[in-house]
N, C-alpha and C positions, 0 to 999 in steps of 0.2 A: 436164806434157806437154812433149814436146820441141818445139823450133821447127819441125822438119820436119813433125811431125804437125799443128801449128797451121796451117801453110801449106797442107797437103793437106786439112784438114777443110772440109766443105761449109759454105757460108755460109747461115745461116737468118735471113732478114730480121726475123722476130719476136723474135729474141734479140739482134739487133744494134741498139744504141742509135742509131747514126747512120743505119742503113738501115731503122729501123722506121717503117712508115707511121703518120700521125697517127690517134690513137684519138678517136672522137667522145665527148664527155662525156655520160653518162646522168644521169637525175634522181637515181638512187641515189648516184652518185659525187659529185654536186654538193652533197650534204647535209653540212653542217658539224657539229661537235660540239655547237654550241648548238642546232642543229635537232634533233639526236638526243635532247637532254635536254629539249626543249620539252614542256610539260605539255599534255594533251589540251584542246582547246577546248570551250566549252560545248556546241557542236553535237555533238561526238563523245561528250560525257558524256550528252547527251540520247538519243543513239542507243543507249547501253548500257542494258540492262534494269535497272529499279530493283529494288534488293534489298528483298524483303519483310521486314517485322518478324517475328521468330519468333512463332509462335502462342502458345507457352507464356508468353513475356514479356508479350504483349498481354493474355492472360487474367489473369495475375498482377496487372498494373496495374489492370485493371477490378475484380478482387476486392478490391484494397486501397483502393478509393475510400472515403473516410470517409462515414459515415451522416449525412445532413442532420439527421435528428431528434436524433441524439446531439450534434451540433455545436450546434444551436440550444439544447438543454437546458443544455449546459455554458456557453455564452456568456451566456445569460439568468441562470444562477446567479451568474456573476462579477459581474454588475451588479445583483443582488438585494439587498434589505435584509439577508437572512440572511448573505450573504458580506461585504458592505461594513461590517457592524457590527463585524467583527474584522479586515478586510483593510486594514491601514494604508496599504499602498503604493497600491492602486487608489483608495482613498478620498481620499488626498492629491492624486493626479493629477487626479481629477475635480474636486475642490474648487479646484484651481489654475487651472481654465479657467472663465471667466466664464459660459459657456453650458453647462458640464457635459460637454464632449466629451472622449472618451478615444481615444487613438490605437489603431487596430486592431493595429498592430505589437506593442503591449504585450500584447494578448490572445493573439496568435499565439505569443508568446514563452513562454507558460505550458506547463508540462511535459505536461499532459493534451492540449493542442492539438497539441503536437509529436508525442505518441504516436499521435494520429489522423492525422498528416501533413496537417493541414488548412491551406489557404492562404486568402488574402483572398477569392478568387472563391468558394471553398467556403462561407465564412461568409456572404457576401452572399446567395448562393442559399439557404442554410439559414434565414436570417432573414426571408425573404419571408413576409409575413403576421404577423410578430412585432410586438409593441408597441414593441420597441426601435427607435431612430431611427438612420439612417445619413446620412453627409455625404461629399461629394466621391467618390462611387462606392465607398464603403466604406472610405475612409481613416480616418474617424472614426466612432465609435459612442457613443450616450448613452442614458440612461434615458428612459422615456416622458415627454415634455413637461418634461424636465429636473427630474424629481422630486427633492425635497430629500433629502439624504443622511441616513442614520440616525446616531445618536450613536455615536462610536467607543468600543469597549470593549476590554478586555484580551483577547487571544486565549488560549483554553484551551490548556494545555500538551499537546503531542502526545507520547505515550509509545511508546518502542520495546518490542518484545516482552519483552526482559529487564528492563524497568522495571516490569512487572506485579507483580513480587515484590520490588521494591526496599525495601519496608518490612515484609517478613515478620518481621524482628527487632524491630519497633517503629517507629512513625511519627516522622520528623524533620520539623518544620515551622518556619515563619517568620511573624513579624508585621512589617509595614512601616509607615512614616509614623507612628511613635509620637510623640505630643506631647512637647515638651521637658520639661514639668513632671512627666511620668510616668516610673516606673522599672519594672524587671523584676518587682518585688514585686507591683505591682498586676496585672500580666498573669498571674503565677503564681496569685494568689488567685482571679481571675475564671475562669481556665481550669480550675483544679482543682475548683472548685465545679460545673462542667459535666460532669466526667468521671463514669463509672459508679462505684459503690461499690467499694472495695478496689483501685482503680486510682490510683496515685500517680505524678506526674510524676518522671521520672528526672533531668532537667536543664533549667534555664532560664538563658540567658546574660544578661549585662549588655546594656543598650541601647547599641548601637554608635554611632559618630559619623555613620553613615548612617541613624540612627533605626530600626534593625532589632533584633529580638530573636528568638533561636532557641530552640526547645524540643525535647526528646526524651521520648518516652512509651513505656512498655512495651506490648507487643501485647495487644489484646483483640478480641473478636468485633465486626466492623463498624468497626474503628478508622479505616481509610482514609476511609470514607464520613462518619464523624463529623467528622474534621478538615477534609474538603473543604467542609463546610457550617458549620464553627465560626466564630463571630463574637463577639468580646468587646468590651465597652464600658468604656473607661477615661476617667474624667473625663466629658466630653461627646462623646467621639469613638468611633465604632465601627470596630474593626479586624478586617478579614477575614483568616482564617488561610490560608496558602499552603503546601501540601506541597512539600517540596524534591525535585527530581529532577535527574539529570544532573550538570553541573559544580557547580551550587549545592549539591546534596546532598554531593558529595565535599568541597567547601570547608567545609561545616558539620560533617561528621564529624571533620575535623581539629581542631576546637576542643572536641570532646567529651573528657571524661576517659577514660583508657584502660580503666578498669573498666566504664564505660558502653558503650564500643565492644565489649568482650568479652561483655557481657550481650547486646547486639544479635546478635552472631554466634551465640551459643548458642541464643537464641530463634529465630533464622532457620533454623538446622539442624533444630530441633524442629518447626517449622511445615512445612518441606519434607518431613520424614518423615511427618507427619500427612496432608499433601496427596496423597501417593502412595498413594491408596486407590481401590478400584473406584468407578466412577460409572455411573449408569443414565440413559439418554436414550431417551424413548419406551418401547419394550419391550426395548431392547438394553442389555447391560451391557458395560463396557470396563474393563480393568485400571487405566487412568489416562487423562488428557486426551491424552497423546501417542498412545495407541492409537486414540482417537476421531479425531484429526487424520489418522492414517494411513488409517483407513477411509474418510473423506471423499475423500481423494486417490485411493484405489483406485476408488471409485464414479465419479469424474470420468474417470480414465484408461481405464476399461473401456468407456466410451461414445464413440461417434463423434459428430462435430459434427452437431447437429440432432436427436440421438436423445433421446426423452422417457423419463422413468422411469415404470414401471408403477404406477398408483395403489395397487394391492393389494400391491405388493412391499415388502420391508423397507427397501430403499434409499430409496424415496420417503418412507416414514414417518419414517425417521431425519432426512432433510433437512428435512422439514416440522416435526419436533420442534425441530431446531436453529434454525429460523427464529424461534422464540419468544424466543430469546436475543438477536436482532439489536436494536440500539438503536431501530430503527423497525419492530420486528417486527409489531405489530398493524396498522400502516398498510400494510406490504408484503403481509401475509397476506390482506387484504381482497380478495375477488373472485378469489383464486387457484384455478385448476382443474387446473393441471398444472405440472410442472417438467421442464426439459430442459437438456442440456449443449450449449454452443455457444461459438464464438470470441468473445472480448470485443470490443466496438466501440472500446475505448480502448487497443488494443495487440494483440500476437500471443498473449497468454495466453488461457486458456479459463476459463469460469466457468459458474455455474448461472443459468438464466433462469426467472422465474416467468411462467407463461402465465395471462393474465387472461381473464375473461369478455369475449367480443367479439373475441378474438384478439390483444389487445395483449400485449406482452412487456416485462418489466423485469428487468434483471440484479440479482443480489444477492451481496454479499460474504460468503462462508462464513468468511473470516478474522475478520471482526468478530464473527460468531456464536461461533466457538470461543474467541476472546479473552474474550468475556463469560462463557463457560462456565468458563474457567480462573480468572477472578476470583471466581466463585461456583459452585463445582462441585456438581452434583446427586449427592452421594455415596449409595451404596447404604446403606440403613438396616439396621443390625444389631439384631435384636430381642434384648433382654436377657432371660436366663432368670430366672424367678421363684425364690424361695427353695425352694418345694416341688419344682420341677423339678430344682434342684441337689441337694437331699437324695435325690430318687429316683435321680438319676444316680450318686450316691455309693453307695447301697445296691445298685444293679445292678452296679456295678464290684466290690463286695465279694463278690457271689455267686460260688461256684465254677462253672467251666464244666463241661459234661457230659463225663464221662470224666476229669476233672482230679483232682488230689490232694484228699483230704478234710482238714478242719481237724484239728489235732493232738489236740484233746480227744476226737474221735470214734474215733480209731484204737485 
């Protein structure tokens, strides 16, 4: 702008700094940056409507609450004679307390308790009316009246699925704690005398510096059961046989001569081929155990939670027949009037439940049943033809078919 235009321009007081009237400060103008960043007060928070918990989340939490009956059964089992007879950890912890108290935190650290998402309050509520005793509001638990602990025994070996056939090619076993004055010769003589006729030991090792002796035997009917119960007496000492599994088996196989290992491989393949035969369970036939496992899975997946199997249906009859193979089959079958599919109380998996008289329910592991079937398959029996039947079949095959060519002698 030119100086002349500035001189002639009208004066606006609101734009002129010197001539601007004082402006009254308002509340909004007096707010500082700190005030603008200030968090809402509790009063303002209370005024805001509380956000309701989503309905789906609330229902899921309620549905996932652990069953008190299942918790009680599991905790009572942990402190039972049956478990403490082989549970070295819990047994030592209880024995280490003069009054026999066990920390509840140790119970809650068990995998099955974690799967149920059980906490101390759940356990205290579940044990109401139980004979087990609690202290300090559930911080400690113990057996009724500090009952004496059972004698600790060796825990039975737990086998993975692939271990069921670890000895198809012949059993490899071990004897421990052999007296210093005894040698492998005495063990071989005693064990050989117990074996079935025509079954001769493949290999017997020297007694090691750990007082152990390993043996390898060719396969025969019922060989695993035989060695599980085998016991030899050398001198005045009874030695119990132990079948080798896992790392112990692998270490033992390394000391076997190569020709013995090759024999085991050949026998194992032969047994696997023989085992891949049709089986019959109840009134149903399956090409092999794998097909049976698939059928059981199909039965479970085709049912919704809480759905019962029809007693007259083939699915019910199959599961009922499978139940006979369970290690506690007779006990579980007693009083069973129905079978249903439902979610397991020990996790998110599903399983079969046995419905008992009076409405009580008990879950059952079909895996244990099928594992038992795999160890002793109920093969379909093939009837052998008699000599007369075979001769008749040969004569029938030799007869010319109607309209067929005549024998050369008749032409």
